[in-house]
C-alpha positions in Angstrom: -32.4 26.4 -10.4 -30.2 23.6 -9.3 -31.9 20.4 -8.3 -31.1 20.0 -4.6 -27.8 17.7 -4.2 -28.6 15.3 -1.1 -25.6 13.5 0.2 -27.5 12.8 3.4 -29.7 10.5 1.0 -27.1 8.9 -0.1 -25.4 8.6 3.2 -28.9 7.0 4.0 -28.2 4.2 1.5 -25.4 3.2 2.2 -26.3 2.2 5.5 -29.2 0.8 5.1 -26.8 -1.3 2.7 -25.0 -2.5 4.5 -27.3 -3.0 7.5 -29.3 -5.4 5.5 -26.1 -7.4 4.5 -24.4 -7.4 8.4 -27.9 -7.8 10.4 -30.1 -9.9 7.4 -29.6 -13.0 8.9 -30.6 -12.2 12.6 -33.5 -9.8 11.7 -36.8 -11.6 13.3 -40.3 -10.0 12.2 -43.2 -9.3 13.9 -46.3 -10.1 11.2 -48.7 -7.2 11.1 -51.6 -6.6 9.0 -51.0 -3.1 8.3 -53.4 -2.9 5.6 -56.0 -2.5 8.8 -54.4 0.6 10.6 -56.7 3.5 9.7 -54.8 6.1 7.5 -54.7 9.6 8.5 -55.3 11.7 5.3 -52.6 14.6 6.2 -53.9 16.4 3.1 -57.5 17.3 6.0 -55.3 18.4 8.6 -56.5 22.1 9.0 -52.9 24.6 9.2 -52.1 26.2 11.8 -51.9 29.9 12.0 -48.3 30.2 12.9 -46.0 30.2 10.5 -41.7 28.9 10.2 -40.1 32.4 9.4 -36.7 32.2 7.9 -34.1 33.4 9.5 -30.9 32.8 7.5 -31.1 31.3 4.1 -28.0 29.7 2.5 -27.2 30.9 -1.4 -25.3 29.1 -4.1 -24.4 31.0 -7.3 -26.5 29.5 -10.1 -23.2 28.0 -12.3 -22.9 24.7 -11.8 -19.7 22.5 -10.5 -19.6 25.9 -8.3 -18.4 26.7 -4.2 -21.4 27.7 -2.3 -19.3 30.3 0.4 -21.4 29.8 3.8 -22.7 25.9 2.8 -25.3 24.0 1.2 -28.2 22.1 2.6 -27.5 22.5 6.5 -28.3 19.7 9.2 -29.6 19.8 12.5 -29.4 22.7 15.0 -28.3 22.6 18.8 -28.4 25.2 21.3 -24.7 26.2 22.9 -24.5 27.5 26.2 -24.1 30.5 24.7 -27.6 30.7 24.0 -26.7 31.0 20.4 -27.6 27.7 17.7 -24.5 25.6 16.0 -25.0 23.3 13.2 -23.5 21.9 10.2 -24.4 22.6 6.4 -23.2 19.2 4.4 -21.9 20.4 1.3 -19.7 23.7 0.1 -18.3 22.4 -3.9 -21.9 21.7 -5.7 -23.0 20.5 -8.6 -22.0 16.6 -9.5 -22.5 13.3 -7.9 -19.5 13.9 -6.7 -20.2 16.9 -4.4 -18.2 17.1 -1.2 -17.1 20.0 1.4 -19.2 21.3 4.2 -19.2 24.0 6.8 -19.8 24.7 10.2 -21.8 27.6 11.4 -23.2 29.7 14.4 -26.3 31.5 14.4 -28.2 33.8 17.2 -32.1 33.4 18.0 -32.5 36.5 16.1 -30.7 35.3 12.5 -27.1 36.8 13.1 -25.1 34.2 10.8 -20.9 33.4 11.8 -19.2 30.9 9.8 -17.2 29.1 11.6 -15.1 26.3 9.5 -15.0 25.2 6.5 -14.2 21.6 5.3 -11.5 21.8 2.3 -9.6 19.8 0.2 -5.4 19.6 0.2 -3.1 19.9 -3.0 -3.7 15.7 -3.4 -7.6 16.1 -3.2 -7.9 14.7 0.0 -10.4 15.7 3.4 -8.6 14.9 6.1 -10.2 17.2 8.3 -13.7 15.5 7.2 -15.9 15.8 4.3 -19.7 15.2 4.8 -20.5 16.6 8.1 -23.9 15.0 7.5 -25.2 14.6 11.2 -26.0 17.1 14.3 -23.1 18.3 17.0 -23.2 18.1 20.5 -21.8 20.5 23.3 -19.0 19.0 25.4 -18.9 19.3 29.1 -15.2 21.1 28.0 -17.1 24.0 26.0 -16.1 22.4 22.3 -18.5 21.5 19.8 -18.1 18.0 18.8 -19.4 16.6 15.4 -18.8 13.9 13.1 -18.2 13.8 8.8 -19.6 10.9 6.9 -16.5 11.1 5.2 -12.7 12.2 4.8 -9.9 11.5 7.3 -6.6 9.4 7.1 -8.8 6.8 5.5 -11.9 8.3 3.8 -13.9 6.5 6.4 -15.2 9.9 8.2 -13.5 11.8 11.4 -15.0 12.8 14.9 -13.9 16.5 15.2 -14.0 19.3 17.9 -13.6 23.3 17.4 -14.6 26.2 20.0 -17.4 28.1 19.9 -15.6 31.0 18.1 -14.3 29.0 15.1 -10.8 28.7 16.3 -8.5 24.8 17.4 -10.5 23.1 14.5 -9.0 19.3 15.4 -9.8 16.0 14.0 -9.4 13.6 17.5 -10.6 10.4 15.6 -9.9 9.3 12.2 -12.4 6.0 12.3 -11.1 3.1 10.6 -7.9 3.3 11.7 -7.7 -0.2 13.5 -7.5 -2.8 12.1 -10.2 -4.9 10.4 -12.4 -1.2 11.2 -12.7 -2.5 14.5 -13.2 1.5 15.3 -16.3 1.4 12.7 -16.8 3.5 9.8 -19.3 5.8 8.5 -20.0 7.7 11.8 -23.7 9.3 12.0 -23.8 11.1 15.9 -23.2 11.8 19.3 -24.8 12.6 21.8 -23.3 13.7 26.0 -23.6 10.8 28.0 -24.6 10.5 31.7 -21.0 10.8 32.5 -19.9 13.1 30.5 -18.1 12.1 28.1 -19.0 11.8 23.8 -20.7 8.7 23.1 -21.8 8.0 19.3 -22.2 5.2 17.1 -21.3 4.2 13.4 -23.0 2.3 11.0 -20.4 0.6 9.7 -17.1 -1.1 10.7 -17.1 -3.4 13.9 -19.3 -6.7 13.2 -22.4 -4.6 12.8 -21.3 -0.9 12.7 -20.0 -0.1 16.4 -20.8 2.2 19.6 -17.7 3.9 20.9 -17.0 6.8 23.5 -14.5 9.5 23.7 -13.6 10.9 26.6 -11.2 14.2 26.7 -8.9 12.7 29.4 -8.0 9.4 28.1 -9.4 9.6 24.1 -11.2 6.8 22.3 -12.5 3.6 22.8 -15.0 1.0 21.1 -17.6 -0.3 23.3 -19.8 -2.5 21.3 -19.1 -3.8 17.7 -23.1 -3.4 17.0 -23.8 -0.2 16.5 -26.9 2.0 15.1 -28.3 3.1 11.6 -29.8 6.0 13.1 -28.9 8.5 16.1 -28.3 6.8 19.3 -30.4 7.9 22.7 -29.1 7.2 26.5 -32.1 6.6 28.1 -32.9 7.1 32.4 -31.4 3.7 33.1 -28.2 4.1 31.7 -28.2 2.1 28.8 -27.9 3.0 24.9 -30.7 2.9 22.8 -30.9 3.1 19.2 -32.5 1.6 15.6 -30.1 -1.1 12.9 -32.3 -1.5 10.2 -35.5 -3.5 11.0 -34.4 -3.5 14.9 -34.8 -1.7 17.5 -31.7 -2.3 20.0 -30.5 -1.8 23.7 -27.0 -1.8 24.5 -25.7 -1.7 27.9 -22.4 0.5 28.7 -20.7 -2.6 29.2 -21.6 -3.5 25.7 -24.4 -6.0 26.0 -26.9 -5.6 23.2 -30.5 -6.9 23.2 -33.3 -6.4 20.3 -36.2 -4.9 21.9 -38.8 -4.7 18.9 -38.4 -6.3 15.1 -40.6 -4.0 12.5 -43.0 -6.3 10.6 -43.0 -6.8 7.2 -45.7 -5.5 4.8 -47.5 -8.1 2.7 -44.5 -10.8 3.3 -41.7 -8.7 1.2 -41.9 -5.2 1.5 -39.2 -4.0 4.1 -39.4 -1.5 6.5 -37.2 0.0 8.4 -36.1 2.4 11.2 -36.2 5.9 9.6 -35.2 7.8 12.2 -33.4 7.7 16.0 -35.1 7.3 19.2 -36.5 10.0 22.5 -37.8 9.2 25.3 -40.5 11.2 26.8 -41.3 12.0 29.9 -43.7 8.7 30.4 -40.8 6.6 29.9 -41.4 5.0 26.9 -39.0 5.5 23.7 -40.6 6.8 20.4 -39.6 6.5 16.9 -40.7 6.3 13.8 -40.5 3.4 10.7 -40.9 3.6 6.7 -41.7 1.1 3.9 -40.2 3.4 1.2 -42.1 1.1 -1.5 -44.8 2.2 -0.4 -44.0 6.2 0.4 -45.4 5.2 3.6 -44.5 6.0 7.6 -46.3 5.3 11.0 -44.6 6.6 14.5 -44.2 3.2 17.7 -43.3 3.0 20.8 -41.6 1.0 23.0 -40.5 0.3 26.6 -37.1 0.4 27.6 -37.7 -3.0 28.8 -39.0 -4.4 25.1 -42.6 -4.8 26.3 -45.5 -2.8 25.0 -44.1 -2.3 21.2 -46.6 -0.7 19.2 -47.4 0.8 15.9 -49.6 3.8 15.4 -51.7 4.5 12.3 -49.8 5.1 9.0 -49.1 8.7 8.1 -50.9 9.1 4.6 -49.1 9.1 1.7 -45.8 10.5 1.4 -43.6 12.5 -1.5 -41.1 10.2 -3.0 -37.9 11.6 -1.5 -38.7 11.9 2.2 -36.9 11.8 5.4 -37.9 11.9 9.2 -36.1 12.9 11.6 -35.9 12.2 15.3 -38.8 13.2 17.5 -38.0 15.6 20.2 -40.9 16.5 22.9 -41.8 19.9 23.3 -43.0 22.0 26.8 -46.6 20.9 25.6 -46.0 17.2 26.4 -46.8 16.5 22.6 -43.7 15.0 19.9 -42.6 17.3 17.4 -40.8 16.1 14.3 -40.6 17.9 10.3 -40.9 16.0 6.4 -42.4 16.1 3.6 -46.0 14.4 2.5 -47.5 15.1 -1.4 -49.9 16.9 0.7 -47.1 19.9 0.6 -44.2 19.2 -1.5 -42.2 21.8 0.8 -42.5 19.9 3.8 -44.5 20.6 7.4 -43.4 20.5 10.8 -46.0 17.7 12.7 -47.3 17.5 16.3 -48.0 14.2 17.5 -49.9 12.7 20.4 -47.7 10.5 22.2 -50.4 8.4 23.4 -52.4 8.0 20.5 -49.9 8.7 17.6 -52.4 10.9 16.1 -50.9 14.1 14.5 -52.5 16.8 16.1 -51.5 19.9 14.2 -49.2 20.8 11.3 -47.1 24.0 10.8 -46.2 24.3 6.1 -43.5 25.2 4.7 -43.9 27.2 1.4 -40.8 27.6 -0.4 -39.6 30.9 0.7 -39.2 30.2 4.3 -37.9 26.9 3.1 -38.2 23.7 1.7 -37.2 19.6 2.8 -37.1 20.2 6.7 -35.3 17.1 6.8 -32.8 17.2 9.5 -35.2 17.7 12.7 -36.6 20.3 15.0 -35.0 21.6 18.7 -36.8 23.7 21.1 -35.0 26.5 22.0 -34.6 28.3 25.8 -37.8 30.8 24.6 -40.1 28.0 24.1 -39.8 28.7 19.8 -38.9 25.8 17.6 -36.5 26.2 15.2 -34.8 24.0 12.7 -33.4 23.8 8.9 -34.2 22.8 5.1 -32.3 21.6 2.8 -33.7 23.7 0.2 -36.0 26.7 -0.2 -34.9 30.2 1.1 -35.1 34.0 -0.2 -31.6 34.9 -1.3 -30.2 37.9 -3.3 -31.4 37.8 -7.2 -28.3 36.5 -8.4 -28.5 33.8 -6.0 -29.9 30.4 -5.3 -31.4 29.3 -2.4 -29.8 26.0 -1.0 -32.1 25.7 2.6 -32.8 28.2 5.3 -32.6 28.4 9.7 -36.2 29.0 10.9 -37.7 29.7 13.9 -41.7 28.8 14.5 -43.2 30.7 17.4 -46.1 28.2 18.5 -46.8 29.8 21.3 -44.7 27.2 23.5 -44.1 27.8 27.3 -40.1 27.6 27.8 -38.8 24.4 28.6 -38.2 23.7 32.5 -35.1 22.2 32.7 -35.3 18.6 34.3 -32.7 17.0 36.6 -31.5 13.0 36.5 -29.1 13.2 38.8 -25.9 15.5 40.1 -22.6 13.8 41.6 -21.3 13.7 44.1 -24.1 13.0 46.5 -22.2 15.0 49.3 -19.8 17.5 50.1 -18.7 20.4 51.8 -19.2 24.0 51.3 -16.9 24.8 48.1 -17.7 21.3 46.9 -18.4 21.4 43.2 -21.6 19.4 42.3 -22.1 18.2 38.1 -25.8 18.3 38.0 -27.3 16.4 34.9 -30.6 16.8 32.9 -32.1 18.2 30.4 -33.3 22.3 29.3 -30.3 23.5 31.5 -29.9 26.5 28.7 -30.7 29.9 30.4 -30.6 28.6 33.7 -31.0 31.4 36.2 -30.2 29.8 39.5 -29.4 27.1 41.3 -30.0 26.4 44.8 -28.9 24.1 47.7 -31.6 23.9 50.4 -32.7 27.4 49.1 -29.0 29.0 49.3 -27.9 30.4 45.8 -25.1 28.7 44.3 -22.6 30.3 41.9 -22.7 28.3 38.2 -22.1 27.2 34.9 -23.8 26.4 32.0 -21.9 23.3 30.6 -24.4 22.7 27.3 -28.0 22.2 27.4 -27.4 18.5 30.2 -25.0 19.6 32.2 -24.8 22.7 35.2 -21.7 22.6 37.5 -22.3 24.0 40.4 -20.5 25.3 43.4 -21.8 24.1 46.7 -22.5 27.4 48.9 -21.7 28.5 52.1 -24.7 28.8 55.0 -25.6 25.8 52.7 -27.5 22.6 54.7 -28.5 19.7 53.2 -31.5 19.1 51.1 -32.5 19.3 47.8 -30.9 21.3 44.6 -33.6 23.6 42.5 -32.6 24.5 38.7 -34.6 27.3 37.8 -34.8 28.9 33.7 -37.2 30.8 31.9 -39.5 27.4 32.3 -39.9 27.6 36.1 -37.8 25.8 39.2 -37.1 21.9 39.1 -36.5 20.3 42.6 -34.8 17.0 43.1 -36.3 14.6 44.7 -33.1 13.4 45.9 -31.1 15.3 48.3 -27.5 16.5 48.7 -25.5 16.2 52.0 -23.6 18.5 53.5 -21.7 17.1 56.8 
């Protein structure tokens, strides 16, 4: 079997090196006696009865220096408005330190796989459409799937691209390091759909310390800040952007003002502790993330308020494998935080369920190799309540192929997630007005009502639903219904 080629680790090392150089002069440390923290022995946690099931396995020929048709080492999944999942595989051409390429794919909840696009070099060996799509995708309000590649493009510093959900219309909408002194950034690492419906992303290179940027399908690309995040960004309920750069948790306002919310401590005065994941904002308003001390193979979770108050680190997580990744947490419908990574107690990896109040690991679900190995890209809860994700190794394939990662599903008995509504615009309008409703878990919406009157609607993505004010509606709350229940807004939509 081929040893996994892991460009994501190479990308992370490049990001870390860049951040240490650029941010070192302004990093402050919160001294902490980590030796006194109570350790959790992951090996003593009982595995649950449920287990992840392979939906699809990526396969590569057994020969070195070969091409994996469907891709190699898939990244994080998103569930789009059509109910299907979309993702990127980092490589296609494997077998050397110069492994390259990548693919984009669609997979149904039942496991039907469709290859949408393959990143290829031109006759001169240049990947002008992108190379190594090493971070997750998003679905824009315009219906396109957007993503970034870590390399490739006009200057080989990465691209921002979009593609239709049927695989047509692939387009590079921005090639990074196209501005003087790379003011637009290099090393793009992740995307979100913002509260205004535009695409936002961060780079770890270029600018002064990376960049934060916005892409509008109508007005194009714009740099917001010359400070960026080394991990995926998050927009909070307050409209500010949150993320981690090196040893700092940062808040960046929509106008580019940056504030350091917290700094991670040294260990014994010299061992570096770095942010290992992006942030997620839980229903209690706090931001949650993970830090790692790679030289000790240790990790722990933390929380912090958007104001920077109340920063606390939870107990450390046992001893991890030498080569590990921790992905951004999600809050599932059970109220707990979910993520996946590898520990020495199970070299194939585990899904961890963490209490947001104590940081304790309350459940684990193990990978065994046939259902996947090395779950580095995070998890997503589908509209059906099941947990979906990918691994970069393992799987069951035909005899003449080698497994190179899986898409998997875990039925942990969770209820379907109810939609949340963070706002709507406009706040008033006559019958026939189009209203954009913003929130989360909008996939699978079955009804939208204005003060009890059903409206025509369209699910744009997991964050947005577009609805038309119906005849007979009166001023009152808007309600969004999906398999998880009905969510009613506190604010009222006003009909003159």
